[in-house]
Backbone as ProteinMPNN parsed JSONL, in Angstrom:
{"seq_chain_A": "MLTTAPATPCTCFRLRKLSRLMSQRYDRRLAIAGLNINQYSLLRRAGIEPRAIGELAREMGMDRTTLTRDLKPLAAAGWVDIAAGEDARRRVVKVTAAGRRAIAKAKPLWREAQDEIEGLIGDTGTQRLHRQLDAAIRQLQTGDAA", "coords_chain_A": {"N_chain_A": [[4.948, 13.812, 27.499], [5.804, 10.502, 26.923], [3.815, 7.681, 27.273], [3.493, 4.259, 28.054], [1.261, 2.136, 26.538], [-1.149, -0.067, 27.968], [-0.39, -3.541, 27.918], [-1.698, -5.683, 25.426], [-3.475, -8.583, 24.424], [-4.342, -8.619, 21.861], [-3.708, -9.217, 18.616], [-4.449, -7.921, 16.268], [-4.86, -5.238, 17.108], [-2.218, -4.515, 17.771], [-0.902, -4.818, 15.282], [-2.315, -2.959, 13.724], [-1.678, -0.593, 15.054], [1.118, -0.525, 14.665], [1.077, -0.378, 11.878], [-0.172, 2.139, 11.511], [1.78, 3.831, 12.685], [3.974, 3.392, 10.998], [2.849, 4.119, 8.505], [2.437, 6.862, 8.918], [5.054, 7.847, 8.886], [5.858, 7.278, 6.221], [3.866, 8.732, 4.874], [4.424, 11.384, 5.609], [6.822, 11.873, 4.21], [6.077, 11.311, 1.527], [4.167, 13.222, 1.055], [5.299, 15.449, -0.093], [5.335, 14.814, -2.758], [2.685, 14.857, -3.245], [1.231, 12.607, -2.565], [-0.014, 9.798, -0.627], [0.985, 6.906, 1.314], [-0.699, 4.76, 0.665], [-1.773, 5.522, -1.821], [0.58, 5.704, -3.316], [1.424, 3.022, -3.24], [-0.692, 1.818, -4.642], [-0.376, 3.035, -7.183], [2.19, 2.068, -7.852], [1.746, -0.755, -7.939], [-0.297, -0.937, -9.882], [1.087, 0.136, -11.963], [2.735, -1.791, -12.999], [1.556, -3.318, -15.003], [-1.401, -2.935, -17.048], [-4.243, -3.588, -15.059], [-6.947, -5.604, -13.973], [-9.572, -4.471, -11.869], [-10.467, -6.247, -9.858], [-8.339, -8.1, -9.715], [-6.208, -6.421, -8.934], [-7.232, -5.568, -6.495], [-7.222, -7.989, -5.034], [-4.44, -8.468, -4.922], [-3.643, -6.282, -3.391], [-4.916, -6.822, -1.061], [-7.445, -5.831, -0.544], [-10.969, -4.996, -0.625], [-13.051, -4.829, -3.543], [-14.755, -2.56, -3.663], [-13.607, -0.756, -1.881], [-11.109, -0.391, -3.083], [-11.936, 0.75, -5.533], [-13.001, 3.178, -4.598], [-10.634, 4.278, -3.521], [-9.162, 4.623, -5.827], [-10.361, 6.733, -7.132], [-9.405, 9.469, -6.469], [-6.899, 9.265, -7.673], [-7.511, 8.885, -10.333], [-8.831, 11.307, -10.777], [-6.697, 13.044, -10.543], [-5.437, 12.457, -12.833], [-3.665, 10.398, -12.962], [-4.23, 7.723, -13.231], [-6.074, 5.704, -15.545], [-9.298, 4.389, -15.76], [-10.888, 1.932, -17.34], [-13.232, 0.136, -19.45], [-12.805, -3.357, -19.649], [-12.098, -6.42, -21.357], [-14.713, -7.329, -21.422], [-17.801, -5.599, -20.745], [-18.31, -5.669, -18.004], [-15.927, -5.892, -16.719], [-13.438, -3.907, -15.299], [-10.537, -2.05, -15.996], [-7.438, -0.946, -14.732], [-5.106, 1.468, -15.55], [-1.953, 2.943, -15.438], [-1.184, 6.255, -16.185], [0.91, 8.425, -18.265], [1.365, 10.721, -16.75], [0.928, 9.622, -14.248], [3.09, 7.884, -14.101], [5.129, 9.734, -13.961], [4.508, 10.83, -11.469], [5.018, 8.618, -9.841], [7.788, 8.39, -10.276], [8.675, 10.773, -9.128], [7.917, 10.336, -6.491], [9.265, 8.024, -5.696], [12.03, 8.298, -4.696], [11.417, 9.616, -2.322], [9.862, 7.749, -0.995], [11.898, 5.884, -0.643], [13.52, 7.252, 1.195], [11.847, 7.228, 3.459], [11.646, 4.473, 3.829], [14.345, 3.856, 4.361], [14.642, 5.292, 6.74], [12.925, 3.908, 8.495], [14.099, 1.349, 8.403], [16.523, 2.056, 9.541], [15.734, 2.663, 12.135], [14.609, 0.245, 13.06], [16.54, -1.548, 12.409], [18.663, -3.564, 10.297], [18.629, -6.386, 10.566], [16.351, -6.683, 12.181], [14.404, -5.639, 10.453], [14.488, -7.439, 8.309], [13.703, -9.775, 9.654], [11.133, -9.005, 10.49], [9.895, -8.71, 7.959], [9.981, -11.392, 7.06], [8.338, -12.621, 8.993], [5.906, -11.249, 8.614], [5.365, -11.886, 5.9], [5.059, -14.672, 6.112], [2.827, -14.797, 7.823], [0.894, -13.53, 6.215], [0.745, -15.342, 4.063], [-0.237, -17.604, 5.44], [-2.712, -16.673, 6.4], [-4.0, -16.082, 4.005], [-4.216, -18.569, 2.79], [-5.26, -20.207, 4.712], [-7.969, -21.958, 6.308], [-11.111, -20.393, 6.507], [-12.602, -19.637, 9.516]], "CA_chain_A": [[5.595, 12.645, 28.009], [5.324, 9.261, 26.331], [3.42, 6.629, 28.207], [3.325, 2.969, 27.416], [-0.111, 1.625, 26.625], [-1.208, -1.383, 28.598], [-0.222, -4.666, 27.003], [-2.946, -6.281, 24.969], [-3.251, -9.826, 23.695], [-4.965, -8.489, 20.543], [-2.742, -9.104, 17.522], [-4.943, -6.922, 15.33], [-4.563, -3.92, 17.665], [-0.778, -4.266, 17.641], [-0.567, -4.625, 13.871], [-2.885, -1.691, 13.256], [-0.878, 0.496, 15.626], [2.372, -0.52, 13.912], [0.764, 0.105, 10.54], [-0.385, 3.595, 11.586], [3.061, 4.49, 12.949], [4.774, 3.335, 9.763], [2.189, 4.916, 7.477], [2.68, 8.274, 9.207], [6.409, 8.181, 8.426], [5.831, 7.308, 4.757], [2.992, 9.819, 4.426], [5.141, 12.667, 5.762], [7.781, 12.01, 3.105], [5.401, 11.292, 0.231], [3.333, 14.42, 0.906], [6.023, 16.352, -1.001], [4.931, 14.424, -4.117], [1.233, 14.915, -3.327], [0.704, 11.257, -2.405], [0.178, 9.098, 0.643], [1.566, 5.59, 1.06], [-1.68, 3.916, -0.006], [-1.83, 5.935, -3.217], [1.853, 5.313, -3.93], [1.382, 1.568, -3.408], [-1.621, 1.529, -5.732], [0.264, 3.424, -8.439], [3.284, 1.13, -8.141], [1.196, -2.063, -8.326], [-1.015, -0.789, -11.146], [2.054, 0.532, -12.987], [3.436, -2.951, -13.537], [0.837, -3.552, -16.254], [-2.832, -2.696, -16.824], [-4.768, -4.635, -14.183], [-8.365, -5.6, -13.642], [-9.78, -3.997, -10.497], [-10.53, -7.405, -8.966], [-6.975, -8.636, -9.566], [-5.449, -5.46, -8.142], [-7.793, -5.618, -5.137], [-6.685, -9.199, -4.376], [-3.017, -8.266, -4.643], [-3.511, -5.282, -2.337], [-5.617, -7.282, 0.141], [-8.558, -4.903, -0.364], [-12.153, -5.377, -1.38], [-13.192, -4.064, -4.786], [-15.387, -1.253, -3.463], [-12.606, 0.114, -1.25], [-10.132, -0.057, -4.114], [-12.574, 1.684, -6.466], [-13.049, 4.475, -3.907], [-9.269, 4.793, -3.392], [-8.655, 4.975, -7.154], [-11.01, 7.952, -7.633], [-8.531, 10.653, -6.498], [-5.802, 9.04, -8.627], [-8.096, 9.149, -11.652], [-9.096, 12.75, -10.851], [-5.4, 13.701, -10.736], [-4.93, 12.092, -14.152], [-2.559, 9.443, -12.791], [-4.694, 6.427, -13.723], [-7.296, 5.603, -16.333], [-10.097, 3.207, -15.45], [-11.673, 1.724, -18.553], [-13.821, -1.196, -19.612], [-11.868, -4.376, -20.1], [-12.527, -7.266, -22.469], [-16.17, -7.233, -21.45], [-18.257, -4.37, -20.089], [-18.323, -5.815, -16.543], [-14.549, -5.865, -16.205], [-12.813, -2.58, -15.354], [-9.087, -2.184, -16.002], [-6.711, 0.228, -14.25], [-3.852, 1.687, -16.271], [-1.244, 4.15, -15.009], [-0.926, 7.177, -17.295], [2.249, 9.03, -18.282], [1.428, 11.607, -15.572], [1.062, 8.729, -13.104], [4.484, 7.405, -14.072], [5.938, 10.856, -13.455], [4.24, 10.913, -10.024], [5.768, 7.514, -9.232], [9.215, 8.736, -10.33], [8.904, 11.833, -8.137], [7.693, 9.807, -5.143], [10.114, 6.875, -5.366], [13.124, 8.617, -3.755], [10.821, 9.983, -1.038], [9.537, 6.455, -0.386], [13.177, 5.285, -0.233], [13.921, 7.944, 2.422], [11.029, 6.7, 4.553], [12.061, 3.084, 4.009], [15.654, 3.885, 5.024], [14.431, 5.76, 8.109], [12.349, 2.801, 9.266], [15.136, 0.319, 8.534], [17.504, 2.571, 10.495], [15.176, 2.565, 13.483], [14.385, -1.156, 13.411], [17.772, -2.286, 12.149], [18.597, -4.434, 9.13], [18.206, -7.72, 11.0], [14.964, -6.58, 12.629], [13.558, -5.433, 9.279], [14.412, -8.719, 7.592], [12.901, -10.683, 10.483], [9.753, -8.531, 10.387], [9.396, -9.068, 6.629], [9.746, -12.842, 7.026], [7.163, -12.932, 9.824], [4.711, -10.718, 7.948], [5.114, -12.696, 4.703], [4.541, -15.971, 6.557], [1.467, -14.596, 8.338], [0.042, -13.251, 5.061], [0.524, -16.623, 3.362], [-1.08, -18.463, 6.269], [-4.067, -16.135, 6.453], [-4.605, -16.182, 2.686], [-4.475, -19.961, 2.414], [-5.896, -20.91, 5.806], [-9.438, -22.113, 6.28], [-11.874, -19.369, 7.234], [-13.349, -20.284, 10.6]], "C_chain_A": [[4.96, 11.419, 27.36], [4.964, 8.272, 27.415], [3.239, 5.348, 27.429], [1.899, 2.497, 27.635], [-0.092, 0.266, 27.305], [-1.064, -2.476, 27.548], [-1.589, -5.235, 26.643], [-2.633, -7.587, 24.259], [-3.759, -9.75, 22.25], [-3.914, -8.223, 19.463], [-3.159, -8.012, 16.549], [-4.63, -5.503, 15.818], [-3.091, -3.576, 17.46], [-0.378, -4.008, 16.191], [-1.102, -3.31, 13.336], [-2.104, -0.496, 13.8], [0.455, 0.612, 14.89], [2.152, 0.046, 12.52], [0.563, 1.623, 10.527], [0.934, 4.336, 11.79], [3.946, 4.504, 11.704], [4.171, 4.212, 8.683], [2.437, 6.406, 7.689], [4.059, 8.705, 8.709], [6.462, 8.263, 6.903], [5.019, 8.5, 4.262], [3.675, 11.178, 4.542], [6.097, 12.89, 4.603], [7.059, 12.165, 1.765], [4.51, 12.504, 0.0], [3.981, 15.426, -0.048], [5.632, 16.076, -2.45], [3.412, 14.441, -4.286], [0.551, 13.565, -3.191], [0.764, 10.828, -0.952], [0.648, 7.685, 0.306], [0.579, 4.669, 0.359], [-1.747, 4.248, -1.497], [-0.561, 5.526, -3.961], [1.868, 3.809, -4.201], [0.456, 1.174, -4.559], [-1.001, 1.867, -7.085], [1.369, 2.453, -8.82], [2.75, -0.207, -8.623], [0.489, -1.985, -9.677], [-0.061, -0.451, -12.286], [2.816, -0.622, -13.593], [2.877, -3.295, -14.912], [-0.624, -3.209, -15.992], [-3.438, -3.887, -16.088], [-6.263, -4.483, -13.992], [-8.512, -5.192, -12.176], [-9.801, -5.161, -9.517], [-9.157, -7.995, -8.687], [-6.135, -7.725, -8.679], [-5.931, -5.463, -6.692], [-7.251, -6.83, -4.383], [-5.224, -9.017, -4.006], [-2.802, -7.312, -3.476], [-4.153, -5.739, -1.018], [-6.789, -6.383, 0.487], [-9.798, -5.491, -1.022], [-12.307, -4.404, -2.546], [-13.772, -2.666, -4.557], [-14.418, -0.269, -2.808], [-11.574, 0.544, -2.274], [-10.709, 0.957, -5.086], [-12.63, 3.083, -5.857], [-11.647, 5.099, -3.827], [-8.66, 5.191, -4.734], [-9.218, 6.301, -7.667], [-10.1, 9.18, -7.599], [-7.352, 10.496, -7.462], [-6.28, 9.286, -10.054], [-8.337, 10.647, -11.835], [-7.809, 13.535, -11.084], [-4.81, 13.393, -12.107], [-3.804, 11.073, -14.098], [-2.93, 8.035, -13.204], [-5.915, 6.629, -14.604], [-7.987, 4.324, -15.899], [-11.063, 3.036, -16.614], [-12.267, 0.325, -18.559], [-12.752, -2.136, -20.145], [-12.426, -5.134, -21.286], [-14.047, -7.361, -22.57], [-16.583, -6.047, -20.586], [-18.234, -4.456, -18.572], [-16.935, -5.681, -15.934], [-13.95, -4.48, -16.403], [-11.309, -2.75, -15.175], [-8.455, -0.852, -15.6], [-5.382, 0.301, -14.996], [-3.232, 2.991, -15.783], [-0.902, 4.97, -16.248], [0.522, 7.668, -17.252], [2.412, 9.964, -17.082], [1.583, 10.78, -14.3], [2.479, 8.195, -12.976], [5.431, 8.501, -13.586], [5.747, 11.022, -11.945], [4.997, 9.817, -9.281], [7.254, 7.871, -9.173], [9.565, 9.815, -9.307], [8.835, 11.282, -6.72], [8.693, 8.731, -4.733], [11.287, 7.226, -4.443], [12.61, 9.039, -2.374], [10.419, 8.724, -0.268], [10.817, 5.815, 0.144], [13.685, 5.939, 1.058], [13.153, 7.393, 3.62], [11.432, 5.266, 4.865], [13.391, 3.02, 4.767], [15.529, 4.326, 6.484], [13.91, 4.618, 8.982], [13.381, 1.701, 9.474], [16.219, 0.761, 9.514], [17.022, 2.445, 11.93], [15.044, 1.116, 13.952], [15.67, -1.972, 13.297], [17.576, -3.249, 10.986], [18.081, -5.82, 9.506], [16.747, -7.709, 11.435], [14.003, -6.414, 11.466], [13.392, -6.741, 8.513], [13.543, -9.728, 8.352], [11.418, -10.296, 10.406], [9.147, -8.917, 9.041], [9.09, -10.564, 6.543], [8.491, -13.211, 7.813], [5.878, -12.449, 9.169], [4.368, -11.547, 6.713], [4.523, -14.052, 5.076], [3.106, -15.832, 7.051], [0.49, -14.328, 7.196], [-0.274, -14.542, 4.319], [-0.441, -17.516, 4.147], [-2.523, -17.971, 6.292], [-4.764, -16.215, 5.086], [-4.983, -17.605, 2.327], [-5.194, -20.76, 3.494], [-7.4, -20.987, 5.65], [-10.068, -20.977, 7.067], [-12.726, -20.083, 8.279], [-14.765, -19.776, 10.652]], "O_chain_A": [[3.737, 11.315, 27.261], [5.724, 8.057, 28.359], [2.866, 5.375, 26.256], [1.399, 2.464, 28.76], [0.895, -0.464, 27.214], [-1.558, -2.346, 26.428], [-2.507, -5.259, 27.462], [-1.624, -7.684, 23.562], [-3.621, -10.714, 21.498], [-3.315, -7.149, 19.408], [-2.316, -7.261, 16.058], [-4.188, -4.661, 15.036], [-2.76, -2.473, 17.025], [0.391, -3.09, 15.907], [-0.42, -2.621, 12.578], [-1.894, 0.491, 13.095], [0.876, 1.712, 14.532], [2.945, 0.854, 12.037], [1.067, 2.311, 9.64], [1.182, 5.354, 11.142], [4.587, 5.51, 11.398], [4.883, 4.963, 8.018], [2.63, 7.138, 6.719], [4.212, 9.802, 8.172], [7.037, 9.2, 6.35], [5.436, 9.199, 3.338], [3.518, 12.028, 3.666], [6.169, 13.997, 4.07], [7.391, 13.043, 0.969], [4.136, 12.785, -1.138], [3.28, 16.171, -0.734], [5.601, 16.99, -3.274], [2.903, 14.081, -5.347], [-0.579, 13.39, -3.647], [1.492, 11.409, -0.147], [0.702, 7.313, -0.866], [0.991, 3.863, -0.475], [-1.773, 3.347, -2.335], [-0.623, 5.058, -5.098], [2.28, 3.376, -5.277], [0.787, 0.296, -5.355], [-1.091, 1.078, -8.026], [1.476, 2.056, -9.981], [3.243, -0.746, -9.614], [0.657, -2.866, -10.519], [-0.364, -0.72, -13.449], [3.486, -0.448, -14.611], [3.625, -3.533, -15.86], [-1.053, -3.192, -14.838], [-3.187, -5.041, -16.437], [-6.778, -3.373, -13.865], [-7.67, -5.532, -11.345], [-9.206, -5.067, -8.443], [-8.849, -8.35, -7.55], [-5.435, -8.194, -7.782], [-5.123, -5.371, -5.768], [-6.864, -6.713, -3.22], [-4.813, -9.37, -2.9], [-1.894, -7.504, -2.667], [-3.953, -5.109, 0.02], [-7.101, -6.187, 1.662], [-9.697, -6.376, -1.872], [-11.762, -3.3, -2.53], [-13.334, -1.701, -5.182], [-14.411, 0.915, -3.143], [-11.203, 1.717, -2.329], [-10.038, 1.93, -5.431], [-12.337, 4.066, -6.537], [-11.487, 6.302, -4.038], [-7.741, 6.009, -4.776], [-8.62, 6.927, -8.541], [-10.015, 9.887, -8.603], [-6.861, 11.485, -8.006], [-5.546, 9.827, -10.88], [-8.083, 11.197, -12.907], [-7.824, 14.573, -11.745], [-3.809, 13.988, -12.505], [-3.071, 10.901, -15.071], [-2.05, 7.226, -13.498], [-6.68, 7.579, -14.44], [-7.339, 3.297, -15.695], [-11.936, 3.872, -16.848], [-11.866, -0.547, -17.788], [-11.917, -1.766, -20.97], [-13.137, -4.571, -22.119], [-14.601, -7.459, -23.665], [-15.79, -5.553, -19.785], [-18.147, -3.426, -17.904], [-16.802, -5.386, -14.747], [-13.947, -3.941, -17.51], [-10.861, -3.502, -14.309], [-8.867, 0.215, -16.054], [-4.635, -0.675, -15.063], [-3.904, 4.021, -15.721], [-0.392, 4.439, -17.235], [1.263, 7.364, -16.318], [3.476, 9.997, -16.465], [2.288, 11.186, -13.377], [3.005, 8.069, -11.87], [6.409, 8.228, -12.889], [6.7, 11.317, -11.224], [5.555, 10.061, -8.211], [7.902, 7.679, -8.144], [10.631, 9.771, -8.693], [9.596, 11.7, -5.847], [8.943, 8.546, -3.542], [11.518, 6.501, -3.476], [13.295, 8.84, -1.371], [10.606, 8.637, 0.945], [10.829, 5.267, 1.246], [14.224, 5.249, 1.924], [13.737, 7.124, 4.67], [11.546, 4.888, 6.031], [13.545, 2.23, 5.698], [16.22, 3.803, 7.359], [14.41, 4.398, 10.085], [13.527, 1.179, 10.579], [16.774, -0.065, 10.238], [17.806, 2.154, 12.834], [15.334, 0.803, 15.107], [15.856, -2.962, 14.005], [16.461, -3.698, 10.722], [17.199, -6.361, 8.839], [15.99, -8.62, 11.098], [12.908, -6.978, 11.478], [12.284, -7.101, 8.117], [12.745, -10.445, 7.75], [10.553, -11.163, 10.274], [8.015, -9.396, 8.984], [8.051, -10.955, 6.011], [7.679, -14.016, 7.357], [4.873, -13.159, 9.169], [3.202, -11.878, 6.499], [3.589, -14.524, 4.427], [2.258, -16.665, 6.73], [-0.627, -14.845, 7.208], [-1.43, -14.805, 3.986], [-1.353, -18.111, 3.572], [-3.453, -18.774, 6.212], [-5.98, -16.395, 5.02], [-5.972, -17.824, 1.628], [-5.683, -21.86, 3.234], [-8.015, -20.183, 4.95], [-9.615, -20.64, 8.161], [-13.472, -21.01, 7.965], [-15.544, -20.207, 11.502]]}, "name": "protein", "num_of_chains": 1, "seq": "MLTTAPATPCTCFRLRKLSRLMSQRYDRRLAIAGLNINQYSLLRRAGIEPRAIGELAREMGMDRTTLTRDLKPLAAAGWVDIAAGEDARRRVVKVTAAGRRAIAKAKPLWREAQDEIEGLIGDTGTQRLHRQLDAAIRQLQTGDAA"}
């Protein structure tokens, strides 16, 4: 039996719960391609062009050490190469041909999960959620740290 958790004023708790519920839906679909949603997102972002780890970390909203740890299984699978950049301190992530094949295999599975969520939330609800999340991200990225 489903029970409703007590209401909480904590925005972080609510967002993390929503994130877990959504991630579970994407992960179930993407498992067929041997990926989870975090790995798929990393491959998609890194696949745009070779990216410095710091740049990719900022785009993903992650710290460099977490990103480096999350890239290790992708490198072990042969889906990304991590090499020295213009100077020895800069590391660059590049999606390999095998990584591009993994993205191609996973993309329709991601679309299924996306369609499922949009079906549950509704088109208007999804668009409203995206606008609210985008606005909150912009505000938190540009706002003064207290």
